[in-house]
DRENTOR-296794 format. One record per residue: residue in three letters; x, z, y of N, C-alpha, C in turn. Coordinates in nm, 3 decimals, always signed. Layout:
N
[site 'ALA' [X Z Y] [X Z Y] [X Z Y]]
...
//
This chain:
105
[site 'MET' [+0.083 +0.000 -0.119] [+0.000 +0.000 +0.000] [+0.087 +0.000 +0.125]]
[site 'SER' [+0.049 -0.073 +0.221] [+0.123 -0.081 +0.345] [+0.078 +0.031 +0.438]]
[site 'THR' [+0.176 +0.105 +0.491] [+0.141 +0.213 +0.582] [+0.122 +0.161 +0.723]]
[site 'GLU' [+0.147 +0.034 +0.746] [+0.130 -0.024 +0.877] [-0.005 -0.093 +0.894]]
[site 'PHE' [-0.094 -0.073 +0.799] [-0.227 -0.131 +0.804] [-0.304 -0.065 +0.917]]
[site 'THR' [-0.353 -0.143 +1.011] [-0.414 -0.085 +1.130] [-0.566 -0.077 +1.124]]
[site 'GLY' [-0.630 -0.143 +1.032] [-0.775 -0.137 +1.025] [-0.828 -0.220 +0.910]]
[site 'ILE' [-0.951 -0.199 +0.880] [-1.013 -0.271 +0.771] [-1.061 -0.407 +0.822]]
[site 'GLN' [-1.021 -0.510 +0.754] [-1.064 -0.645 +0.788] [-1.195 -0.668 +0.714]]
[site 'SER' [-1.306 -0.661 +0.784] [-1.435 -0.675 +0.716] [-1.501 -0.806 +0.754]]
[site 'THR' [-1.509 -0.894 +0.655] [-1.581 -1.019 +0.673] [-1.672 -1.037 +0.554]]
[site 'ILE' [-1.786 -1.095 +0.578] [-1.878 -1.125 +0.470] [-1.876 -1.276 +0.452]]
[site 'ARG' [-1.839 -1.316 +0.331] [-1.831 -1.458 +0.301] [-1.956 -1.502 +0.226]]
[site 'PRO' [-2.003 -1.625 +0.249] [-2.120 -1.672 +0.176] [-2.084 -1.693 +0.029]]
[site 'ILE' [-2.183 -1.684 -0.057] [-2.158 -1.701 -0.200] [-2.118 -1.844 -0.231]]
[site 'SER' [-2.188 -1.939 -0.172] [-2.160 -2.078 -0.203] [-2.188 -2.164 -0.080]]
[site 'ASP' [-2.107 -2.262 -0.062] [-2.128 -2.358 +0.045] [-2.231 -2.459 -0.005]]
[site 'LEU' [-2.334 -2.486 +0.074] [-2.440 -2.577 +0.031] [-2.391 -2.719 +0.009]]
[site 'SER' [-2.279 -2.756 +0.068] [-2.227 -2.890 +0.046] [-2.181 -2.909 -0.099]]
[site 'ALA' [-2.153 -2.800 -0.169] [-2.112 -2.810 -0.309] [-2.227 -2.857 -0.397]]
[site 'LEU' [-2.351 -2.837 -0.352] [-2.466 -2.878 -0.430] [-2.490 -3.028 -0.426]]
[site 'SER' [-2.436 -3.095 -0.326] [-2.468 -3.236 -0.307] [-2.377 -3.332 -0.383]]
[site 'GLY' [-2.263 -3.286 -0.432] [-2.173 -3.379 -0.500] [-2.093 -3.312 -0.608]]
[site 'THR' [-2.010 -3.393 -0.673] [-1.927 -3.340 -0.780] [-1.780 -3.338 -0.742]]
[site 'GLN' [-1.749 -3.370 -0.617] [-1.611 -3.371 -0.572] [-1.585 -3.252 -0.481]]
[site 'LYS' [-1.472 -3.187 -0.500] [-1.431 -3.082 -0.407] [-1.366 -3.148 -0.286]]
[site 'ALA' [-1.346 -3.070 -0.180] [-1.287 -3.123 -0.057] [-1.146 -3.176 -0.080]]
[site 'ASP' [-1.073 -3.117 -0.178] [-0.937 -3.162 -0.203] [-0.932 -3.281 -0.299]]
[site 'GLY' [-1.049 -3.332 -0.340] [-1.054 -3.450 -0.424] [-1.063 -3.420 -0.572]]
[site 'GLY' [-1.051 -3.294 -0.613] [-1.058 -3.258 -0.754] [-1.201 -3.246 -0.801]]
[site 'GLU' [-1.217 -3.250 -0.933] [-1.350 -3.235 -0.991] [-1.390 -3.088 -0.988]]
[site 'THR' [-1.518 -3.064 -0.969] [-1.568 -2.927 -0.971] [-1.598 -2.886 -1.114]]
[site 'GLY' [-1.601 -2.756 -1.137] [-1.637 -2.704 -1.269] [-1.786 -2.686 -1.280]]
[site 'GLY' [-1.859 -2.717 -1.179] [-2.003 -2.699 -1.179] [-2.044 -2.601 -1.071]]
[site 'VAL' [-2.166 -2.614 -1.028] [-2.217 -2.528 -0.922] [-2.220 -2.384 -0.969]]
[site 'PHE' [-2.266 -2.361 -1.092] [-2.275 -2.224 -1.141] [-2.138 -2.160 -1.153]]
[site 'ALA' [-2.041 -2.236 -1.199] [-1.906 -2.183 -1.210] [-1.850 -2.147 -1.074]]
[site 'ASP' [-1.877 -2.230 -0.975] [-1.830 -2.202 -0.840] [-1.896 -2.078 -0.782]]
[site 'ILE' [-2.027 -2.063 -0.805] [-2.098 -1.945 -0.755] [-2.045 -1.819 -0.819]]
[site 'PHE' [-2.027 -1.821 -0.950] [-1.977 -1.702 -1.019] [-1.833 -1.671 -0.978]]
[site 'GLN' [-1.750 -1.772 -0.963] [-1.612 -1.749 -0.922] [-1.606 -1.689 -0.782]]
[site 'THR' [-1.691 -1.738 -0.694] [-1.696 -1.683 -0.558] [-1.743 -1.539 -0.560]]
[site 'ALA' [-1.843 -1.509 -0.643] [-1.892 -1.372 -0.653] [-1.784 -1.280 -0.710]]
[site 'ILE' [-1.709 -1.326 -0.808] [-1.601 -1.245 -0.866] [-1.491 -1.223 -0.763]]
[site 'ASP' [-1.456 -1.328 -0.689] [-1.355 -1.313 -0.584] [-1.401 -1.215 -0.476]]
[site 'ASN' [-1.531 -1.220 -0.445] [-1.586 -1.129 -0.345] [-1.578 -0.984 -0.394]]
[site 'VAL' [-1.605 -0.960 -0.522] [-1.593 -0.826 -0.579] [-1.449 -0.778 -0.570]]
[site 'ARG' [-1.357 -0.864 -0.604] [-1.215 -0.825 -0.599] [-1.170 -0.792 -0.456]]
[site 'SER' [-1.210 -0.875 -0.360] [-1.166 -0.851 -0.223] [-1.230 -0.728 -0.162]]
[site 'THR' [-1.359 -0.707 -0.189] [-1.424 -0.588 -0.134] [-1.372 -0.461 -0.200]]
[site 'ASP' [-1.338 -0.469 -0.329] [-1.279 -0.353 -0.396] [-1.142 -0.321 -0.337]]
[site 'LYS' [-1.065 -0.425 -0.308] [-0.934 -0.405 -0.246] [-0.948 -0.339 -0.108]]
[site 'GLU' [-1.045 -0.386 -0.029] [-1.070 -0.325 +0.102] [-1.110 -0.179 +0.088]]
[site 'MET' [-1.192 -0.147 -0.013] [-1.236 -0.010 -0.034] [-1.118 +0.080 -0.072]]
[site 'VAL' [-1.033 +0.032 -0.161] [-0.917 +0.111 -0.202] [-0.824 +0.135 -0.084]]
[site 'GLU' [-0.802 +0.032 -0.002] [-0.716 +0.047 +0.116] [-0.777 +0.147 +0.215]]
[site 'ALA' [-0.909 +0.139 +0.234] [-0.975 +0.232 +0.326] [-0.967 +0.375 +0.275]]
[site 'GLN' [-0.984 +0.394 +0.145] [-0.974 +0.529 +0.088] [-0.832 +0.582 +0.101]]
[site 'TYR' [-0.733 +0.497 +0.080] [-0.594 +0.538 +0.094] [-0.565 +0.579 +0.238]]
[site 'LEU' [-0.608 +0.495 +0.332] [-0.584 +0.525 +0.472] [-0.657 +0.651 +0.516]]
[site 'LEU' [-0.776 +0.673 +0.464] [-0.851 +0.793 +0.497] [-0.782 +0.917 +0.440]]
[site 'ALA' [-0.732 +0.905 +0.317] [-0.666 +1.019 +0.253] [-0.534 +1.053 +0.320]]
[site 'THR' [-0.467 +0.954 +0.376] [-0.338 +0.980 +0.441] [-0.352 +1.005 +0.590]]
[site 'GLY' [-0.475 +1.003 +0.641] [-0.497 +1.032 +0.783] [-0.465 +0.918 +0.876]]
[site 'GLN' [-0.455 +0.797 +0.825] [-0.420 +0.682 +0.908] [-0.542 +0.605 +0.955]]
[site 'LEU' [-0.659 +0.641 +0.908] [-0.781 +0.569 +0.943] [-0.846 +0.638 +1.062]]
[site 'ASP' [-0.860 +0.565 +1.172] [-0.916 +0.622 +1.294] [-1.065 +0.650 +1.282]]
[site 'ASN' [-1.138 +0.564 +1.216] [-1.282 +0.577 +1.204] [-1.320 +0.597 +1.057]]
[site 'PRO' [-1.357 +0.719 +1.017] [-1.391 +0.744 +0.876] [-1.511 +0.663 +0.827]]
[site 'ALA' [-1.594 +0.617 +0.919] [-1.710 +0.536 +0.877] [-1.666 +0.406 +0.814]]
[site 'GLU' [-1.547 +0.357 +0.847] [-1.498 +0.233 +0.787] [-1.480 +0.247 +0.637]]
[site 'ALA' [-1.443 +0.365 +0.590] [-1.429 +0.388 +0.446] [-1.565 +0.381 +0.378]]
[site 'THR' [-1.666 +0.438 +0.442] [-1.801 +0.434 +0.387] [-1.855 +0.291 +0.386]]
[site 'ILE' [-1.829 +0.218 +0.492] [-1.874 +0.078 +0.500] [-1.807 -0.005 +0.391]]
[site 'ALA' [-1.678 +0.015 +0.372] [-1.605 -0.060 +0.269] [-1.659 -0.027 +0.130]]
[site 'ALA' [-1.689 +0.100 +0.104] [-1.744 +0.140 -0.026] [-1.883 +0.079 -0.047]]
[site 'THR' [-1.964 +0.075 +0.058] [-2.098 +0.017 +0.047] [-2.089 -0.133 +0.022]]
[site 'LYS' [-1.997 -0.201 +0.089] [-1.979 -0.345 +0.066] [-1.934 -0.372 -0.077]]
[site 'ALA' [-1.843 -0.289 -0.129] [-1.796 -0.308 -0.266] [-1.909 -0.286 -0.366]]
[site 'THR' [-1.991 -0.185 -0.343] [-2.104 -0.159 -0.431] [-2.204 -0.274 -0.427]]
[site 'ALA' [-2.232 -0.325 -0.309] [-2.326 -0.437 -0.296] [-2.272 -0.562 -0.365]]
[site 'ALA' [-2.142 -0.586 -0.356] [-2.082 -0.703 -0.420] [-2.092 -0.694 -0.572]]
[site 'VAL' [-2.070 -0.575 -0.626] [-2.081 -0.556 -0.771] [-2.226 -0.573 -0.815]]
[site 'GLU' [-2.319 -0.515 -0.740] [-2.461 -0.529 -0.774] [-2.505 -0.675 -0.770]]
[site 'LEU' [-2.456 -0.750 -0.673] [-2.489 -0.892 -0.665] [-2.436 -0.967 -0.786]]
[site 'LEU' [-2.313 -0.939 -0.825] [-2.256 -1.004 -0.943] [-2.335 -0.970 -1.068]]
[site 'ILE' [-2.377 -0.845 -1.082] [-2.457 -0.804 -1.198] [-2.591 -0.878 -1.199]]
[site 'GLN' [-2.655 -0.890 -1.083] [-2.782 -0.961 -1.076] [-2.766 -1.109 -1.107]]
[site 'LEU' [-2.657 -1.170 -1.060] [-2.630 -1.310 -1.093] [-2.613 -1.327 -1.244]]
[site 'ARG' [-2.539 -1.236 -1.305] [-2.520 -1.242 -1.450] [-2.652 -1.227 -1.523]]
[site 'ASN' [-2.734 -1.129 -1.481] [-2.863 -1.106 -1.547] [-2.954 -1.228 -1.535]]
[site 'LYS' [-2.959 -1.289 -1.417] [-3.044 -1.407 -1.398] [-2.993 -1.524 -1.481]]
[site 'ALA' [-2.862 -1.540 -1.491] [-2.806 -1.647 -1.573] [-2.839 -1.626 -1.721]]
[site 'LEU' [-2.830 -1.502 -1.766] [-2.864 -1.473 -1.906] [-3.013 -1.494 -1.933]]
[site 'ASP' [-3.097 -1.457 -1.836] [-3.241 -1.482 -1.851] [-3.269 -1.631 -1.860]]
[site 'ALA' [-3.205 -1.710 -1.775] [-3.225 -1.855 -1.777] [-3.176 -1.914 -1.908]]
[site 'TYR' [-3.063 -1.866 -1.959] [-3.009 -1.913 -2.086] [-3.107 -1.881 -2.200]]
[site 'GLY' [-3.163 -1.760 -2.197] [-3.261 -1.723 -2.298] [-3.385 -1.811 -2.293]]
[site 'GLU' [-3.430 -1.843 -2.172] [-3.546 -1.932 -2.158] [-3.515 -2.071 -2.212]]
[site 'LEU' [-3.396 -2.120 -2.185] [-3.359 -2.252 -2.237] [-3.351 -2.252 -2.389]]
[site 'ASN' [-3.307 -2.141 -2.448] [-3.300 -2.134 -2.593] [-3.439 -2.128 -2.656]]
[site 'ARG' [-3.539 -2.078 -2.586] [-3.675 -2.068 -2.638] [-3.749 -2.202 -2.633]]
[site 'ILE' [-3.694 -2.298 -2.560] [-3.760 -2.429 -2.550] [-3.735 -2.504 -2.681]]
[site 'SER' [-3.842 -2.547 -2.744] [-3.827 -2.625 -2.868] [-3.833 -2.774 -2.834]]
[site 'LEU' [-3.740 -2.845 -2.891] [-3.733 -2.989 -2.863] [-3.797 -3.069 -2.971]]
//
């Protein structure tokens, strides 16, 4: 952990860019793995980044380097919300998969 960290960088990133729904090419010219894969990867990355922010905020709070203790609470709430969102995405995907398996052809 860096002791020169001056504050929590809090940004909320969208789960998916809507332009990804319109084509199969990424901006760099590579093929996409699919819209669902992109959404899940973004959600996983969001969980990792918010967890990292929470750990940094807790460290800074514990060492007395955090000026505003509310930032630690905000970081923890963001991390919890990111995990809950990922869980809900997983549950909805599993429900959809189950529905597709029940369709008889």
